[in-house]
C-alpha positions in Angstrom: -51.6 -10.8 -71.4 -49.7 -7.6 -70.1 -46.4 -8.3 -68.5 -46.2 -6.4 -65.6 -43.3 -5.3 -63.9 -44.2 -7.8 -61.0 -44.8 -10.7 -63.6 -41.4 -9.6 -64.6 -39.1 -9.9 -61.4 -41.0 -13.2 -60.0 -40.1 -14.4 -64.2 -36.2 -13.3 -63.2 -36.3 -15.3 -59.9 -37.6 -18.3 -60.8 -35.3 -18.7 -63.8 -32.6 -17.6 -60.9 -34.0 -20.6 -58.6 -34.0 -23.0 -60.8 -30.3 -22.8 -61.8 -29.3 -22.5 -58.7 -31.3 -25.5 -57.9 -29.3 -27.1 -61.4 -26.2 -26.0 -60.0 -26.9 -27.7 -56.3 -27.3 -31.1 -58.6 -24.2 -31.1 -60.7 -22.1 -30.2 -57.5 -23.7 -33.3 -55.1 -23.3 -35.8 -58.5 -19.2 -34.3 -58.7 -18.8 -34.9 -54.8 -20.5 -38.6 -54.7 -18.3 -39.6 -57.4 -14.9 -38.4 -55.8 -13.2 -41.5 -53.8 -13.4 -41.2 -50.3 -10.0 -41.6 -47.9 -10.1 -43.8 -46.1 -9.6 -42.8 -42.5 -6.0 -42.9 -41.0 -5.1 -46.1 -38.8 -5.2 -45.3 -35.2 -1.0 -46.7 -34.1 -1.3 -49.4 -31.3 -1.2 -48.5 -28.1 1.9 -47.7 -26.1 2.8 -51.2 -24.4 2.8 -49.6 -20.7 -1.0 -48.8 -21.2 -1.3 -52.3 -21.6 -2.6 -54.1 -17.8 -3.2 -57.8 -19.4 -0.1 -60.1 -19.9 -2.0 -61.8 -22.6 -1.6 -58.8 -24.8 1.1 -57.7 -24.1 2.7 -61.1 -25.4 0.8 -60.9 -28.3 2.8 -58.2 -29.6 6.0 -60.0 -28.9 7.5 -57.8 -31.6 7.9 -54.5 -30.0 6.5 -55.6 -26.0 7.4 -57.7 -23.2 5.7 -58.6 -19.8 7.8 -58.3 -16.3 6.4 -60.5 -14.1 5.6 -59.3 -10.7 7.9 -59.7 -8.0 7.8 -61.2 -4.3 9.6 -61.2 -0.9 10.5 -63.8 1.0 7.5 -64.0 2.8 5.2 -63.5 -0.5 4.2 -60.1 -0.2 4.5 -58.5 -3.1 7.6 -56.3 -4.2 6.6 -54.9 -7.2 2.9 -56.0 -9.0 3.5 -57.1 -12.8 3.3 -54.0 -15.9 3.8 -54.5 -19.4 6.8 -52.8 -20.9 9.0 -51.8 -24.7 11.4 -53.4 -25.6 14.8 -50.9 -25.7 15.3 -50.4 -29.0 18.8 -51.3 -31.1 21.1 -48.5 -31.5 21.2 -47.4 -35.1 24.6 -49.2 -37.2 28.0 -46.5 -37.5 30.1 -46.6 -40.4 32.8 -48.4 -40.1 35.8 -46.1 -40.8 37.4 -46.2 -44.2 41.1 -47.6 -43.5 43.9 -45.7 -45.8 
């Protein structure tokens, strides 16, 4: 069987295609073994966005429920809401006495 120019070109192209497919399979196998990173946890919603009393009181560490206020006639002056507790100021170091 004679090898023609077309036959040589087809053999080379087939060889390159097989090599590319083998490299792709090795890369896929390597990436499948990598540890997947866990998605970052979202911070809890801000206290002022909570509308239910139970949700606000459930986060007693950082939120406070403020009840609605009414006037003498029973009309609502301010609706109830949830707010963040004030943060404690940073403690200052005691000055050293000489």
